[in-house]
N, C-alpha and C positions, 0 to 999 in steps of 0.2 A: 615625457611626451604626454600631452593632454588628450582626452577622448575627442575633443574637438579637432585637434590636429590629425588624429587617426581617421576620424570620419571624412575630413576634407580630402586626405590622401586617398582613401578608398574610393571616394566619389570621383576624384580626378583620374584615378587609374581603374576605373570601373571594368573595362574589358578584361584586364589581367585578374582582377578580384573575382569577376563572374566566371572566368574559365577555370581559375584555381578551385573555386568551390564545386563547379561542375565536375572537374576531374576527381576531386575528393569524394564527392557524393556518388558518382558513377562507380569509381573504383572500389569504395567500401560497399556501395549498394549491391555489388555483385554477390557479396556474401550475406547480405541482410535477409533474403528469403529463406536461407538455411538456418536462421537463428532458432526459430521456434522448435524445430525438430531436435535441435542440439541442447535444449534447456531441460532441466531436471524437475521432476515432480515431487521429489523427496526433499531431503535436507532439513526436515523438521526435527531436530535433535539438539541437545544442549551439550557443547563441548565440555568434557570433564565431569559429566554427570555419572551417578551410579548406574542409571538405566543404559546409558550408552556403553559403559564398561561391561555391564552384563551381556548386552547384545554382541559385542565384539568377542567376548569369551565363548559365547554360544556358537557363533560363526566359526570360531577357531577350534574348539574342542568338542562340539556336539553336533556336527554335521550341518550347521547353518540353520537349524530349526528355531529361528528367532522370530521376532515380530515382523521380519521381512520375508517370511515364507510365503510361498504360493499355496493357497488353500482352495480346493475344489470341493464343493458340497453337493451331495446327491440326496434327493428326498422324493418319496412317493407315498401318497395316501393309501394306495391299493396294493402295491407290490412290496414284498419284504426284501431286505438288503441281499439275502442269499438266493433270490430268484434269478433265473438265467437272464431275463431282459435287464434287470438292475445291474447284475454283474458285468454284462456286456458293456454298458456305459462306463462303469468303473475301470474296466480293462482299457477301453479306448482313451479315457482321460489319462490313465497311467502311462499309456504309450505317448500321449502328447507331452506329458511332463518329462518322461524319460528321454525324449528327443532333444531336450534343452540342456546343454552342457552347463548352463549357469545354475541348474538346480540339482540337489542331491536326491537320492531315491525317495519316492513318495511312500508314506506310511499311512495306512488306513486305520480309521477308528469308527466303530459302529455305535450308534446311540442305544439307549436302554430299550427303546420300543422296537428296535429292529427295522426302522423305516427310513433311517438317515445315516449316511456314511460321510465322514470328513476325511479327505485325502490331502495330507500335508507333505509338500516338498520343500526342503530347506533351501535357502538362498546361499550360493557360493560366491556371490558378487556383491558389490556395494549397492546401497539403496537406490541410486539413480538407475543403474542397470536393471535392478529388480523390478522397478516401475516399468521400464521399457519391455522387459520380458512379460510382465502381466498384460501390457497393452497388446502384445503380439498374440498372447494366448487367449484373450477375451473372446475374440471371434470364433475360433475353432471349438472352444469349450462351450460357448453358448449354443452352438448348433447341435450339441449332444442332447439338448432338452427336447422332449416331445410331450404329448398329452398324458403320458403315464409317469414319467420321471422328470423332475426339475433338476437341471444341473447349472450351477453357477460358480464363477471364479470370485473368491473373496480374499480377505486378508489386507494388510496395510498397503502393499504395492498395488493391489487391485483397487483399493479405495482411492489412492492418489491417481491411478490411471483414469478411473471414471470421473473423478473430480476434475482432472485436466481436460477431459473430453467435454464435460458440461460447461466448463469455464471457457474453453475455446469457442463453443457454440454461442454462449452468451456475449463473448467479446465481439464475435462476428455480427450478431444482431445489433448490438449496441453501436458498432461502428457504422453500420448501415443507416441508422437513425441519426447518429452524431454528426456525420459530415454534412448532410443536407441542412440540418438546423444550424450548425455552426456557419456554413456559408451564407445563409439567410440573415443571421444576425450581423455577420461582418459586412454584408452589402448594406444593411440598414444603417449600421454604425458609421461606415466609411462614406457611404453615398456614392461610391464609384466601384465598378467591377474590377478596375485595375488595382485600386488600393486594397479592396477586399481580398485579392489574391496574394498580397504580400505576406500576411501571417502564415498562409499555408505554404508558400515557397520557403519561408524562413524555418518553419517547423519541420517540413519534409527534409530539408537539407541537413539540419542538425540531427534529427532522429535517425535518418537512414545512415548517416555517417557513424553515429553511435552504435546502431545495430550491427554494422559491419565489424566494428572493434569488439563488441560483445561476443560475436561469433568467434572471433579469433581467441578471446579469453576462454571460451568453452572448450577449446582444444587442449588446454593445459589444466583447467579446473572446472568444477561443476558450478552452474548458475541456476537459480530457481526459476521455474516457469513464470512466477510472478514478477520477475525482473522485467520481462517484456511488457507485461500488463501495465505495470506502474510507470515504467519509463515512457511508454506510449501516451498514457493519459496525462502525465505531468508535462511532457514535452509539448503536447498539443496545447494544454491550458496556458503554460507559461509563454510559449512562443507567441500565441495570440496576444497575451498581456503586453509583452514587450513591444510587439509590432504596433499595437493600438496606441501605446503611450508615445512611442518615438514618431510614428507617422502623424498623429494628432499635433505633436509639438512642431514637427517639420512644417505642416501646413500653416501654423501660426507664424513661424519664422519666415516662410516664404511669402506670406501675405504682407509682412513688414518690409522685406526687401526682394520684391519680385525679380529684379535684374541681377541678383547675386545668389543663385542657387547653391553654389558651393559654400558661400558664407552662411547661408541658412542651414545647410547640413552641419557645419561646424557648430553653430549656435545650438542646434538640436542635440548633438551629441555631447556638448559641454553641459547641458541641462538635463534633458530626458535621458540621454545616454548614460550620464553619471548615476542617475536614479535607478536605471536598469541594471547598471553594474553592481551597485549596492544591494539591490533586490536579489540579484542572482547569487551574490556572496552569501546573503542571508539564508536563501534556500539551501545552498551547498553546506553551510555551517550546521543548519538544522539537521540535514540528512546525515552529516558526519557523526552526529551523536548516537545514531542507530548502530554505528560500528561497535559501540561499547557493549552490545548485547551478544553473548557467546552462542548464537544460533546461526548456522551457516546460511539458511534461507534469508534471514534478516540482513545479514552482511551483504549477500549478493544482491538483494533488492536495493539496498541503499547505494551500493557501489554502482549498480546499473543506472539508477536514477540520477546519481550525481554525474555520471558520464553523459547521459542524455541532456541534462540541464546545462552542463558545461559546454556542450557543442551548440545548443541553442543560444546560449549567452554569446558564445564566440560569433555565431552567425548574426545575431542582433547588433553586435558592435562592428562588424566588418562587412558582411554581405548586405545587410539592410541599408547602410549609408550609400553603397554603390548602386542600389536600386532606387533610391530616392531621387526625385526630379519632378518636373511639371507633368510627367507621364502618370503620376499617381491619380490624376483627375480624369484620365481617359475613361470613356464609357460612363460618364457621370450621370447620376440621377439628379432630379431637381433640387434636392436638399444637400448636395454634396459639399457646399461651402459652409453649411451651418456648423457653428462651434470651432471653426478653424482658428479663431483667436478668442479673446475674451467673451464668454457667454454672459449676457446680461440676465438671462433667466436664472442661471445658477448663482450669479452674484446677488440677486434679490433673494434667492432661497437662503443663502448664507446669512443675509441681513435678518431674515425672519427667524432663523434659528438663534442668532445671537440675541435678538430681542426677547426671546423666551429661554435663554440658555439654562437657567437654573432648573426650571420645571421639566425641560426636555431631558437634561442630563439625569435627573432623578428617575424620570419615567423609563428612559432606556436602560439604565443600570438595574432598576427593579425588574423590568421585563426579562432581561437577560439572566438575572439571578433566579427568577422564577422558573425559566426554562431549564436552568442548570440544576435545579433542586433534586431531580430523580437520581443524580449521581451519588447522593448519600446512601442509596441502597444498591449501588452498582455491583453486579456479579459477573465474573468472567469464566471462561472455560474453553478448552479446545474444541474444534468442530467435531460434532458427533455424526453418526451415520445418517441422521435425517437431513443433512444438507445435500444429500444426493436424492435424485428422483426415485420414487418407489419401485420403478421397474429396472433400475440399474443393477447389473450383475452383483456388484459388491454389496449392495444393500439386500437384494434378495437372499444372497448366501448368508449374510450377517443375521437376517431375521430367522432363517431356518435353523442356524446354529443356536440361536437364543432360545427357540421353541424346543429343540431336540436335546441340548445339553445344559439347559438352564440359562438365566439371564447373563451370567458371566462367561458363557461358552465362547462367544466371539473374541474375547480379549483375555487369555489366561495370564496369570501372573507366573513369572519365571524367576525362581530364586537360585542364585549360584552360591554353593557352599565351598569355601576355599579348602585347600589341603590342610589337614590337621584339625579340622572341626568336625564333630560328630553329625553326620548327615541325617541320621535317624532321629536324633534329638531336634534338629532344625525342622524336619518334616513334622514331627509331633507338635512343635510349637506353632507351626503354620496351621495345622489341622485344628488346633485349639483356639485359634484367633477368631473372634466374632466376625462374621461376614464371609467366612470361607465355607463353601458348599462341599468341595471335594478336593483331595490331594491324590495325585497320581504316583505310582511307584517311583522311587528315586533312580535317576539314571546316572551311572558313572560316566565321566568323560576323561579327556586327556590331562596329564600332568596332576592327577589327584583331585581334580574338581568334580563336584556332583551337582546335578540339576534337579531341583524340586519344582514340579509344575502344579499349580493350584487353580481352582475355578472359584470365582467369588459368587455370592448370592445376588449381586446387583449388576445392572448393565455397565459395561466398561466406561461409557460416557457420563455416568452419574457421579455426583459429588461424593456419595458413599464409597464408591470404588476407589476414588482418588484418596479419601481419608484412610482407606484400608491400607494403602501403600505406606503412608505415614506410620500407621500402627505396626506394621510389620517391621519397618526399619528401626522402630524403637525397641521391639521385643527381641529381634534376632541378634545373634552374637556379632561382635565387631568383625569386619572383613566380609560379612555376607552381603551380597548384592541382590537388590530387588529390581527385576527388569520386566520386560514385556510391554505390550501396547499401552496398558493403563499407566504403568510406572513412567513411560516415556512422555506421555501427555501430562502426567502429574508434574514431572520435572520441567517440562516446557511452561506450564502454567505458573509454577512457583518462580522460576527464573524470570519470567516476564514481569510478574508482580514486583519481584525484588529490585529488578533493574529499572523499572518505570520511573521511580523518583529520581534516580541518577541521571537517566536520559533527559527527563523533563527539566530537571534542575540545570543541566548542562546547556540545554537549548535556550532556557530563560536568560541565563548568565551571558551566553555568547550573543543572543539577540540584543540584550541591553547594551553590551560593549559595542556592537556594530553600530547601533543607533546613535550612541554617544559619539563614536568615531565619525559617523557620517554627518550628523545634524548638529553636533557641538551644543547640546543643551541637555542638562540633567533631567529636568522635569519631563521633557519630550520623550527621553529615552525610557524613563520609568513608566510614564503614562502609555507609551506604545506597547510595552510588554503587558501591562495590566489590562489594557483594552483588548489585546489579543486573547488573553486568558478568559475574558468575559465571553467573547464570541465562540472560543473553543469549548468552554464549559457549557454554554447553551446548546451547542450543536451535539455534544455528547449526551446532554440531558434528553434532547429529542430522540437521539439514537437509543438510549435506554428504554424510553417509553415504546418506541417503535418495535424493538427487537427483544429486549429482556422481558418486557411486559406484554409483547405480542400485539400491540395496538395496530401495527401495520401488516400483520400476517396475512389477513384476508386480501386487502387491496394490492399487496405486493407479491402475493402467491408464494409464501414460504411457511415452514413449520417452525414456530418459535422454540428455541432450545432452553429458554428461561434464563439466558445470560448472553452477554456480548462475547464475541470471539476474543481469546486471550490477547492477541496482538493489537486489538483495537486501541485500547487506552494509550499504549506506548507508540505504536507505529502511526496511527492516524492522528494522534496529537502532533507528532512531528510534521506530518504533511499539512495539517490544518494550520498549525502555527506558522509554517513556511509561507503558505498562501496569504495568510493574514498580514504577515510582515511585508509581503509584496505590496499590498494596497497602502500599508502604513508608510513605506518608503516613497511610493509614488506621490501620495498626498502631502506628506510632511516635507519632502524635498522641494516640492513646488512652493509650499508655505515658507520654507527657509529662503528660497530664491526671492520671493516677494519681500520678506522681512529684511533680507540684506540690502534691498534697494530702498525701502521706505522707513524701516525701523518702526512701523506701525503694526502692532499685533493684530488688531481688528481687520486691517486692510490685507494683511498677510493671509489670513485664512479665507477671506472673501475672494482674493485673487487666486488662491490655490484651488478653491472649488470651482470658480469661473473657468479655469484652464484644464482642470483634470477630472471634474465630476462626470462629464460625458464619457470620457475614456474609461473611468472606473466602472461606471454603470454598464457600458457595453462589454467590457472584459469580464465583469461578474456575470453578465447574462450568458456569455459563452461558456464560462466555467460551470455555471449552475446547469445549463443544458447538458454539457458533457457528463458531469457527475450524476445527475438525476437519470440520464439515459442508462448509464451503467447500473444504477440503482434498480432499474426495472428488468435487467437482464442478467444472466449468469447465476453463479452460486451465491449462497447466503453471505459469505464474507465479502463478495463483490457488492452485494445489495447494502451491506452495512457501510462499506466504504463510500459508495456513491451517495447514499442519503446523508451521512455524517458530513462528508466534505461539501456536498452541495448546499446543505443547510448552513454550514459554517460560512461559506462564501456569501450566501444570501444575507445572513445576518450581519456579517462584517461589513459588506459593501453598503447596504441600505441603512442600517442602524448605527453602526459604529463609526464608519468613515464619514458618512454624510450628515450625521446628526450629533453623535456623542463627542467626537473629536472637536468639531467647530464650537459646540457648546462649552466644553471644558476649557479649551484654549482661550475662548472669550472671557470666561470667568477668571482665569489666571492672569490673563493679559501679558504684558512684556516679560513678567517673571518666568513665563513658560520657556523663554529663550535664554535664561540665565546660565552661565558657566563660570565656575571659579576661575580666578586669574591663573592660579598655578596650573589648572588643567588646560587652559588656553595655550600655555607654553609647551605642554607635553603632547597634546593632540595635534595632528597635522591640520593645516588650515584649508579644510575642504570647503570650497564655495560652489554654490549652485547658480548665483546670478552671473549672467554673461555680460 
């Protein structure tokens, strides 16, 4: 059954289709508001890593005093730790911790100067629950502070709790700005209020349905809080893309056959609908490559986004055809019919590009390579404490620990010595390792294990501390596990670096195969992948300048960490490549449609720009607005994502799709559409001309 047949059926049976979607969205939407509170702020660990094994042993045999512990810090410049007012606050905090069955008994430790106390309660629950416990404790613990004693909850769960809170606030601010800007762009692009509402209906139906199912999934397994953020952002951006392309094509088809609206819907879905289907498959394939990364947070984000994209794609292919009709031009503005069919302006633009194809191609490639050049010195690392506001409890406590117990105090190294290995010798080796400031007395645990805790001379977020983990693992006996917050971040960063080439390579190969499958042209498939790499590389180059080198720190209001977040190259590459392929499929599917009719390569690209450029520019405008809005709100990783994705869309739409692709295809000519005869027999005969 063709997409045109499905589209015509959906349009003829529109009451049934609309009611079905309403029931689905309302039924699943009942659970959607509960999703955010059910998501996890943890899950940043590497399955099968030494650091995770160490944490699990500590939780089992050492009272849970692992990286997931709840840590309350007390400090006074004027009062000693043994003074009555100071001890009163320690006692009240101890009672708060003791009231939580998820925590083991709190153990105090006093700093050398006697003005700081660290109270550590081990976590007896999984990291997701530990974060929720930290979020519950943050308020009562914070109220213990006064002018004489500062009290703050810190540690990894508290970090992620504060991070989630800041992230939620940023998302809310971003959404307040995003929706009005999106609506304005849609009204300008569509020229009618009715048509402008279609993308929002499409996105809402798909996203709400996906959120309801995601809530159901949280009842049986953990999902990262980032799942909602990325699913919402991607569903909005792609839903608008798909609606713009389909509605624009419908208007052109309806203009040609005004008395056969059902036929116009069929033509639309056979052409634009097919392009949307392949675009959606490209996005899903790109996201599926992230599942190769053995980090639960990554896998849940990718799975959640795939679910949201899948629902939006389903709505675009079934709900949207039912909504199409003469009503899309209701509440029209004066320019509502502009661009409904072939745009003479964009056709002339294509001719001008083709007339200067060689010089424009060289200029665009040169500019993109120049923007990508900062990638040669790219550095990555896990988010440090400075991604939090200076007044957040987790950061306040972290800073106090660093001042009282040394730079490495907030992130101790935890070495698990297995049965049969001399714990005293291991402790001596740790003590003698350069970069170690202090080693605490060895703690015996269950089943013959011993725990050696050490403090580094450097900040836990620094490269020196990460290198120290590697040094210890080289020097210590086989079977010894190095864990703790620094080791967990070290394993995350190393795993992401190692898996990045695999994921990126998988995305490139699958992207090439899908383009070859859809467009049946070897050069087009290769060029599509290479052009996407250019825009992705340029966007990451801009991101490196903005964040690693700190060029945007002042204007965007953040503290540069001196590197990009570890997951940026891998995860953001996947997202950017998926979006770039979105525009690739839209433009080249239209070019293929024209080439199938005329067999004229020059006319094919002129016709493609004349019919799709306006929709591409409008869709890119919405995406850039959405992503850049997120770039000015929220935490540092959200800023990185917003700026890199927004820059990629801007460069890809304006330089690559509208200039480089027409220029290169003009230079190559008919050979761009060449396909070996044997491949023609193997590949399905996908046609875009109706």
